[in-house]
N, C-alpha and C positions, 0 to 999 in steps of 0.2 A: 366232884370231878367233872370237868367239861366233857360233854358228849359230842361226838362228831357223826354226822349222817353217813350212811353207806355211800350215797352219791358223792359226797365231798371226799371221803376216803378213797373211793375208786378213782375219782378225777386226780387227786393228789398223787396217788401211786402211779397212775398213768403218766403224769408229768415226770415223776422221778425216774420211772423206767424208760422214759423216752418213747412211749407207745401211745397210740390213739386211744382215747377213752371210749369205751363201748358199754352198752347195756349188759352184755354178757360178763364183761370184766367186773363191773360194779356189782352185778348180781352175785358173783362168786364170793365177794366179801360179805354180802348180807347173809349168805348161807354158812359162812365159816364159824364153827363152834368156838365158844369162848375158851375152851380148855386147850386150844392149840392143836387140835387133831385135824389134819387136812386130808381130804379125800384124794386118793391117787387117781390116775386116769382110768377110763372105763374098763380097760382090760384087766384091772386088778381090784380085788375087794379089800385089800389091806389099807391101813391108814398110816399116814406119816405122823410121827410124834415130834413136834417142833419144840426145841428148847426155848423157853421165853428169855428175852433179853435181860430182864432183871435178875435172873438166876445165873447168868454167865459170869465167870470169875473176872475180876478186874486186875489188870496188869499196869503198873506204873512205868512211865517212860522218861526217866530223868535225862538231863542234858549233861554230857561230859564237860567238866569245868575246864579241861585242858584243850580239847579239840573243838568244843562247842557243838558237837554232833549229838544226835539223839541216840540214846542207848536202848535198843530194842531186843537185847539178848534174852530178856525174861519172857518174851512172847513165844508162844508155841509155833514150831515149824510144821504145823499140821494143816490139813485142809479144814476149812470151816467158814463161819460167818463172824464178822467182827464189827464193833462200833467204836468210833474214835471220839473222844471228848477233849475239849481244850482245857486250859488251866483253870477256867472258871466252871468246869463241869458242864459246858454246853455241848450238845451233840453236833459234831461237824460232818460226820460221814458214816454210812453203813455200807459195808462191802462184803463180798464173798471171794474166797481165794483158795488156790491149791496149797499155798504156803503163806500163812497170815503174817509171820515175822518178816518175810521178804516183801510182802505188799506194803506193810507199814513203813519199812525202810525206804521203799520207792516213793511213798507219799512224802517222807521227810526230805528226800533229795529234791523232789519237785517244789516243795515249799521253800526250802533254803534255810541255811543256818540262822539267818537273822530273825525269822518268825517261827521256826519249828517248835521252839520251847513254849511258845504261847498257844499254838494251835494244836499240838499233840501233847496232852498231859497224862492221859490214861486211855487204856483200850480194854473193852470187854470182848472176850473171845469164847466162842462156842466151838470146841473141837469136834469135827465130824470126819474122822479119817476114812471111814468107809461109806460116807454119804454119797448119794447119787446127785447128779446135776439137779434133778427135780427137788430133792430134799433141801439142797443148799438154797435154791431159789425160793422155795416155800418158806424156809426159815427167815431169809432176808425180807420177804414180803410181810411176814407176821411181825417182825421187829419194827419195820417201818409203820405198819398199821397200828401197833400198840403205841408207838411214839406219837403219832398223829391223834389217836384216840384219847390220849392223855393231855391233849391241848397243845402239843408241840407243833412246830413248823417243819417243813421239809428241810433236812440238813443242807447247808450251803453247798456241800460237795456232791449232793445228789440232784441238785437242780440242773435243768438243761443249761447248756453253756451260755446262751444269750439271755437267760432269765435274769431279772433284777436281783442283785445280791449273790449271784452264783460265783463259786470259786472253782474254775475248771482244773486247777492244779491237782485236785484230789483224784481225778480220773486220767491224769496224764501219765506218760511213761518216763517222766523225768527229763525229757530232752530239752525242755525250756527252763530248767531250774536256774541256769546262769542268769545273772542280771543283765539288762540291756547294756549295750556298749555306750560308753561315754566318749563321743567323738570330740568333745570340747578339749580333752586332754591330749588329742592326737596331733592336731596342727599347732604350729606356733611354738613348739617346745624348744626350739633353738634360739629363741629370743633371749638376750642377756638379762640376768636378774639384776635388780637395783642394788647398788652398793649398800653394805650394811651401815655405813656411816652417813647415809643420805639424810639430811635434816627432814623431819616430818613436815615442816611447813613449806617445803619446796615441792611445787606441783610438777609432775612429769607427764609427758604424753601417754594417754591410755594404751595405745598400741604397743609401745615399747615395754610395758610392764605386763601385758596380758599373756598368760601362759596357755591360752586356748585359742579358739577360733575368733579372729578379730576382723575378718573380711569375707566376702563371698568367695574369693579365690582360695582362702584357707579352708572354707567349708568344702569346696570342690576337692581340695587335696585330702581332706579328712575322709570324704566319701571314697575316693580312689584308694586310699590306704586301707580302709575297712574292707573294701571289696577284694583287694589283692591279698590281704593277710588272713582272711577267713574263708574256709572252703564253702561254707553255706551261711549267707547273711540275708536277713529279711528286714527291709526298711518298711516300717508299719506305723500306723497311728495307734499309740498306746503300747501296751506290753501284752505278751501272751496271756498273762493272768488277768489283765484288765484292758482288753482292746477297746479302742475308742471309735471304731466304725465296723459295720458288718463285714465288709470285704477283708479287713485286716483280721477280724475274728475267724472268718472262714479259712483264710490262708494259713494262719498260724496253727489253727486246729488241725488242718491236714498234715502239716509238718510234725506236729506232736503225735498224731495218729501213726505215722510211719515210725517215729521213735529215734530217728537219727539226730545226734546233737547238732544244734544250729545256733547262730547268734542273731540277735535282733537289735535294731536301732529305732528308738521312739522318736519319730520326726516332729512330734508335738512338744517334745521336751526342749524348749528354747533355752532353758538354763544350762543344760549340759550339751545340747546339740544346736547351737544357734546357726541359723541359715541353712541347715541340712535339708529341710523340707523342700526348698526350691533348688538347692544344689544337686540333689539326687535326681530330680526331674531333668535338669540340664545335662547331668553326667551321662545318663542313659538315653537321652532324647525320648523320654517316656513321661507323659504329663500327669499320670495318676499314681496314687499310693493305695495298696502296697506294691513293692517291687522286690522280687526274689532274685538274688545273684548266687550262682553255683559255679565254683571253680573260676571265678573272675568273669563269668559271662552272665548277661541279663537273660533270665528265663522268661520273665514277664510278670503280669499282674494276676489278680485273683481268678480271672476267667481262664487264662492259660494254665495256671497251676491246677485248677479243678479239672480241666480237660486232660491234662497229663496224668493226674491221679486216677481218674476214671479209666484211662486206657492202660494203666499199669506202668507208665514210663517214669513217673516222678520218683518212685521208691528206688528204682535202679540207678537213676541219675544221682540221687542223694547219697546212696550207699557208696557208689564209686568215688564221688567227690570226697566223702568222709575218709575213705581209705587212701586218698591221694592219687587216684587214677584220673581225676579230672572229669568234667562233664562229657556225656556221650554226644552232645550236640542235639539241636532241636530238629525234629522231623520236618521234612519239607513236603509240601503238597504235591500231588501227582501233576505231571505235565499235561496241559490241555492240548488237544488237537486243534487243527484250524477250523473244525466244524463249527457251524453256527448253533447257538443254543436257543431253545424256545423260552421265551419269557415266562416265568412262573407267576408267583404272587407278589408283584412289586407294588407296595402300598406307599405312594408318595403323599405326604401330608401337605396340604396347601390351604392354610387357615389363618387369616389375619389375627385371630384370637389366640393362636398358638405360634408365635413368631419363632421361638427356639426350635421347635419340632419342624417347622416349615423350612427354616434355614438349614437344619441338619439334613433333611431329605434332599434339598436342592444341591448341597455340597456333595453328597454321596452320588447323586444321579449324574452330576457333572464329572466326577472323578473316576467312576467305575462303570464297566459294562455290567449292569445289574441283571441277574437272572432271577433273583429273589431278594426281597427286602422286607423286613418286618421291624417297625419301630414302635415300641410300647413306652408310653409315659407312665412311670411308676411313682411319680411324685406324691400322689395322694397317700400312698402307703408310708411315706417318710415325712409327713407333715410335721413341722416343728423341729426338723433335723438341725442340730446346732451348727454343723459344718455348712449347710446350705444357708442358714440365716446369717452366718458370718460373712458369706459371699453376697448377702443382700437378696437372696433368692427365696421367694415365697411360693413359687410355682415353677413348673418345667425345670426341675432341678435334678431329677433322677430318670435315666432312660435305660431301657434294654433294647439292644439292636442286634439283629441277625442279618448278615449279608452273604449272599451267594454270588460269586463272580469268578469268571475264568482268569481275572487279573491276579488272583492269589496263587495261581499255579507256580510251583517251584520256589515259593517263598516259605521261609520258616514262620512259625507262629508269631514270633516277635516282629519279623519284617512285615507281616500282614497287618498287625495292629498298628505298627508305626506308620504304615502307609495310610491307614484309616485316620489316625490322629493327625497326620499331616494334612489330609483333605479337610479335616474339621478344625483346622487351626483357628479360624475366625469364630467358631461356635463354642469350642471347649471352655473358654473363660466364663461362659454362661451356664455351664453344666457342672454340677457338683460330683455326680457319680454316673459312670457309664459302664454297663455290663455289655460286653461285646463278644459275639461269636462270628467267626469267619469260616466260610466253606467254599470249595470249588464245586462246580456242578457234578464232577465225578464222585466227590466225597458224599454228596447228598444222595447219589444213586446207591453208593455202598451202604449208607445208613438206612436206606429204604424210605427216605423222605420224599 
């Protein structure tokens, strides 16, 4: 049987738990007795008796032949720890729950009918109705430790979201279970169908027969219809299960964390959404992806969504939109007085070897009364990025910019960033990704910056 070092086990468990690996954490695994007795915290002398995974009963989860849905009725509705195996008996996920049957049903909804029969074939369940949080966690850790110690890899459902091979659907709340919208079937549906008697050898113009998007104008119409007909829609690169860029992954992850149902459009899917990637940029006058629309209004991109999430505004907005109350509106910055502001830490890059950063700084300096400016070139951390290479960029492709200016007073978050993007109109074609934070001087005072 393959043996795994304590350091590797500790590191792997740290990754699966989403915590930093430490000497204390690793050492705890080295001290763990093989008979699955785990010491309690210092205030207690008793031991936890952890049920081993191999002794937990197995419950089959067949697919209903009529509905196509997973039948989880045999699973216990008790609190405990469970391990999910696919149809080939490969471990997909180890979880703990107050109601194991309900949790597996949630996984099934997140995965979707198309794949659920393959990914959920059986479940091992250890019922622990009177177990404490500590006992549940210790059991989960021992199960994962034993799996890794026997030569297994971290289950795909327990990997961090952005790790290679990770399947974040296992830890979702099911909000993104619906497939991405296919806008190719939205526009152009009023075009006449070809006559049934039309000879096959007669060639007809492509546009008259196409039942989807056939022009940029139709792509714009498709975007408009998607925004108007869906309370919450995220235009992103890839899908929530398989995002194709970090910003899209972060934004869809925040929406899943909140748990309100939302729609997505994969702008990279040219087969189903031709022309949508550029159309949505023109539609909202917003040059980057992702873009979140709530109740027909542009909320913004990844940076704005993160800021609203951190301030507790995003969940309220999404819940209200899902209930049909519409968006609450974007918060505006505080009005600035006519007082002059002392210049803070304005770092203007002027380097012929860094032409993009130099032009970016010049454009911002020309367009705004800068109180503070920080421009960080993060391209080295994204070396080999496929999107940047597609644009022909091998350097100066990713930037993080923080701007403090009284010019942002009384503007919404979207208006602020649109103002910045307008100022950078000549530079943006040379930038693949821009992380942007905008503040007024009053807001930096409030933040203690």
